[in-house]
C-alpha positions as CSV (number, residue, x, y, z in Angstrom):
1,X,1.8,-22.5,1.0
2,X,5.8,-21.9,0.7
3,X,7.3,-19.2,2.5
4,X,11.0,-17.8,1.6
5,X,12.3,-15.3,4.0
6,X,15.1,-13.2,1.9
7,X,16.2,-10.8,5.0
8,X,14.7,-7.5,6.5
9,X,11.4,-7.2,5.5
10,X,11.3,-9.4,2.4
11,X,9.4,-12.4,1.7
12,X,8.4,-14.7,-1.2
13,X,5.1,-15.9,-0.7
14,X,3.7,-19.0,-2.6
15,X,-0.2,-19.1,-2.4
16,X,-2.7,-20.4,-4.8
17,X,-0.3,-21.1,-7.1
18,X,1.0,-17.7,-7.3
19,X,4.4,-16.1,-6.3
20,X,3.9,-13.1,-4.5
21,X,7.4,-11.0,-3.6
22,X,6.9,-8.6,-0.6
23,X,9.1,-5.7,-0.1
24,X,11.8,-6.8,-1.7
25,X,15.2,-5.7,-0.9
26,X,17.6,-7.8,-2.8
27,X,20.5,-6.0,-4.0
28,X,22.5,-3.3,-3.1
29,X,22.6,-1.2,0.0
30,X,20.0,0.1,1.8
31,X,20.4,3.8,2.6
32,X,17.2,6.4,3.2
33,X,17.2,9.7,1.1
34,X,20.8,9.2,0.0
35,X,21.9,9.7,3.8
36,X,24.6,6.8,4.0
37,X,26.3,8.7,7.0
38,X,22.9,8.6,9.1
39,X,21.9,5.0,8.1
40,X,23.1,1.9,5.9
41,X,22.5,-1.2,5.9
42,X,24.4,-3.9,4.0
43,X,25.1,-7.6,3.6
44,X,27.8,-10.0,2.3
45,X,26.2,-10.7,-1.2
46,X,22.8,-9.9,-2.6
47,X,20.1,-12.1,-2.8
48,X,19.2,-13.9,-6.0
49,X,16.3,-12.2,-7.9
50,X,13.2,-15.1,-7.6
51,X,12.4,-16.5,-10.9
52,X,8.3,-16.3,-12.5
53,X,7.3,-13.4,-10.0
54,X,3.4,-13.0,-10.3
55,X,3.1,-9.8,-8.2
56,X,5.2,-7.8,-6.4
57,X,3.4,-6.6,-2.8
58,X,4.2,-3.4,-1.1
59,X,3.4,-2.1,2.3
60,X,5.2,1.0,2.3
61,X,7.0,3.8,0.1
62,X,10.2,3.9,2.2
63,X,13.3,2.7,0.9
64,X,13.2,-0.6,3.2
65,X,9.9,-1.4,1.6
66,X,10.0,-0.2,-2.1
67,X,13.8,-0.4,-2.4
68,X,14.7,1.7,-5.6
69,X,17.8,-0.5,-6.9
70,X,15.8,-3.7,-6.4
71,X,12.7,-2.5,-8.1
72,X,14.7,-1.0,-10.7
73,X,16.4,-4.7,-11.8
74,X,12.8,-6.6,-11.5
75,X,11.0,-7.2,-14.8
76,X,8.9,-3.6,-15.0
77,X,5.6,-5.6,-16.6
78,X,5.0,-7.2,-13.2
79,X,1.9,-6.6,-11.5
80,X,2.2,-4.5,-8.5
81,X,-0.1,-4.0,-5.6
82,X,1.1,-1.1,-3.3
83,X,0.4,1.9,-0.8
84,X,-0.6,5.0,-2.3
85,X,3.1,6.3,-1.2
86,X,4.7,3.3,-2.6
87,X,2.6,3.2,-5.9
88,X,4.6,6.6,-6.5
89,X,7.8,4.4,-6.2
90,X,7.1,2.0,-8.9
91,X,5.1,4.5,-11.2
92,X,7.9,6.7,-11.7
93,X,10.4,3.7,-12.3
94,X,8.0,2.8,-15.1
95,X,6.2,0.0,-13.5
96,X,2.9,-0.6,-16.3
97,X,0.4,-2.3,-14.0
98,X,0.0,-0.7,-10.5
99,X,-2.6,-1.4,-8.2
100,X,-3.1,1.3,-5.5
101,X,-5.1,0.1,-2.5
102,X,-6.1,2.2,0.2
103,X,-7.3,1.0,3.5
104,X,-10.1,-1.3,3.0
105,X,-9.8,-2.0,-0.5
106,X,-9.2,-5.3,-2.4
107,X,-7.1,-6.4,-5.1
108,X,-7.9,-10.5,-6.4
109,X,-5.0,-12.3,-8.4
110,X,-6.4,-14.5,-11.1
111,X,-9.3,-15.5,-9.0
112,X,-6.9,-17.3,-6.8
113,X,-5.6,-14.8,-4.1
114,X,-7.4,-12.0,-2.7
115,X,-5.5,-8.9,-1.0
116,X,-6.8,-6.4,1.3
117,X,-5.6,-3.5,2.7
118,X,-5.9,-2.4,6.6
119,X,-3.8,0.3,7.9
120,X,-0.6,-0.1,8.8
121,X,2.6,1.8,10.1
122,X,2.2,5.3,10.8
123,X,5.0,7.4,8.8
124,X,5.2,11.0,9.8
125,X,2.3,12.9,11.4
126,X,-0.2,12.2,8.5
127,X,1.0,9.6,6.9
128,X,-0.6,5.7,7.4
129,X,0.9,3.0,5.6
130,X,-0.6,-0.8,4.8
131,X,-0.8,-4.1,6.2
132,X,-2.3,-6.6,4.3
133,X,-4.5,-9.9,4.3
134,X,-4.1,-12.1,1.9
135,X,-6.8,-15.4,1.6
136,X,-5.9,-18.3,-0.8
137,X,-9.6,-19.0,-2.6
138,X,-9.1,-23.0,-2.7
139,X,-8.2,-23.8,0.7
140,X,-9.4,-20.6,2.7
141,X,-5.8,-20.3,4.2
142,X,-5.0,-16.8,5.0
143,X,-1.8,-14.5,5.8
144,X,-1.4,-11.5,7.7
145,X,1.2,-8.9,7.2
146,X,2.2,-6.0,9.2
147,X,6.4,-5.3,9.0
148,X,6.7,-2.5,12.0
149,X,4.3,-4.2,14.3
150,X,1.6,-1.2,14.3
151,X,-2.1,-3.4,14.1
152,X,-5.4,-1.4,13.8
153,X,-8.1,-2.9,15.5
154,X,-9.7,-3.3,12.2
155,X,-8.3,-6.4,11.5
156,X,-10.1,-8.1,14.1
157,X,-12.6,-8.4,11.6
158,X,-10.5,-10.9,9.8
159,X,-10.1,-13.0,12.7
160,X,-9.0,-16.2,12.8
161,X,-5.7,-16.1,10.6
162,X,-3.7,-18.7,9.8
163,X,-0.5,-17.2,9.7
164,X,1.2,-13.6,10.8
165,X,4.2,-12.2,9.7
166,X,5.2,-9.3,11.9
167,X,8.2,-8.3,14.2
168,X,8.9,-9.6,17.7
169,X,11.6,-7.4,18.7
170,X,11.0,-3.6,19.4
171,X,13.3,-1.1,17.9
172,X,13.6,2.6,19.9
173,X,14.9,5.9,19.3
174,X,15.4,8.1,22.7
175,X,12.8,11.2,22.4
176,X,11.3,9.7,19.1
177,X,9.8,6.2,20.6
178,X,9.5,2.7,18.9
179,X,9.2,2.7,15.0
180,X,9.4,-0.9,15.0
181,X,7.0,-2.5,17.8
182,X,7.1,-6.4,18.7
183,X,7.0,-8.2,22.2
184,X,3.4,-6.5,23.4
185,X,2.1,-5.4,20.0
186,X,2.8,-9.1,18.5
187,X,1.3,-10.7,21.4
188,X,-1.8,-8.2,21.0
189,X,-2.2,-9.2,17.4
190,X,-2.2,-13.0,18.1
191,X,-4.7,-12.3,20.8
192,X,-6.9,-10.9,18.2
193,X,-6.0,-13.0,15.2
194,X,-5.4,-16.6,17.1
195,X,-3.0,-17.4,14.4
196,X,-1.8,-21.0,14.3
197,X,1.6,-19.8,13.0
198,X,3.5,-16.8,13.7
199,X,7.1,-15.5,11.7
200,X,9.1,-12.6,12.5
201,X,10.4,-9.8,10.1
202,X,12.0,-6.8,10.1
203,X,15.3,-7.9,12.0
204,X,18.0,-10.5,12.0
205,X,19.5,-12.3,9.2
206,X,22.6,-11.5,7.0
207,X,22.4,-7.8,7.4
208,X,25.0,-5.3,8.7
209,X,23.5,-1.7,9.8
210,X,25.7,1.5,10.3
211,X,25.5,4.8,10.2
212,X,24.7,7.7,12.9
213,X,21.4,6.7,13.8
214,X,22.5,3.2,14.8
215,X,24.5,4.4,17.9
216,X,21.1,5.7,19.5
217,X,18.9,2.2,18.6
218,X,17.5,0.4,21.5
219,X,16.8,-3.4,20.8
220,X,14.3,-5.6,23.0
221,X,12.7,-9.0,22.5
222,X,13.7,-12.0,20.8
223,X,11.9,-15.1,19.6
224,X,12.5,-17.2,23.0
225,X,11.0,-14.2,24.7
226,X,8.3,-13.7,22.9
227,X,7.6,-18.0,23.0
228,X,7.4,-17.2,26.8
229,X,5.1,-14.5,26.7
230,X,2.8,-16.7,24.4
231,X,3.1,-19.5,27.2
232,X,2.3,-16.8,30.1
233,X,-1.0,-16.0,28.0
234,X,-2.1,-19.5,27.3
235,X,-1.8,-19.0,23.9
236,X,-1.1,-22.0,21.3
237,X,0.3,-20.2,18.1
238,X,3.6,-21.8,17.0
239,X,6.5,-19.4,16.7
240,X,8.6,-20.1,14.0
241,X,12.0,-18.7,13.1
242,X,12.9,-18.9,9.4
243,X,16.8,-18.4,8.0
244,X,17.2,-16.2,5.0
245,X,16.8,-18.0,1.8
246,X,15.1,-21.1,2.8
247,X,12.2,-22.1,1.4
248,X,9.6,-23.9,3.8
249,X,6.3,-25.4,3.3
250,X,3.5,-24.6,5.8
251,X,1.2,-27.2,6.7
252,X,-1.8,-25.5,8.4
253,X,-5.1,-27.2,9.8
254,X,-8.2,-26.0,8.0
255,X,-10.4,-24.7,10.4
256,X,-14.1,-23.8,10.9
257,X,-15.0,-19.9,11.2
258,X,-16.3,-19.0,14.4
259,X,-19.9,-17.8,13.9
């Protein structure tokens, strides 16, 4: 299994001989609803578009997960698995093979990788987006991805999981509260899923954020603090901190399922 973090929430996961691009933002700026004065994300240079993508996996319909400028550039014949909200984005762009996954539903990619949707991040009062569990059939290895740190107790049924990708850092707005949860939320999901490895997402990397909203953002936590939190709770999960663009191999131990 190979992983490449491409900044923010974007990952290239090589699993079961397939290349899965997750929540891609690779080119241009990140702007919500064309309000660049409110919030704008930019990087010093665009990320290269990965070759030979077998599947695009979208957890949310917001621009930091279903980024229209990036999706416009990608081959529209690539298969897409998406939350209902994200599916609307790619369908409007003309993608021809879009599978919508509601919570609890699964999709199988070429009989090699299974993707199951779980409840993920709440967006507003009525919408809950997706988190995902990916399983490689040949080895049985599993990856759980939730980019905002909102973990449904329903994921407990998947334990143990080998790899968890989720934030370590809390990002909050006064009067609104946390919209990205790290720290204690990540600790809780480690207790549930007992992963061998956990990796951070949604923070750090080569990204500059500006705009009115950034003046009020409060950030708390770090990878080092999270390691200490794991040690205090006698948890052996390894914390990895990839650098943007680095491709690395995860060598994981096969584990017998608990009975």
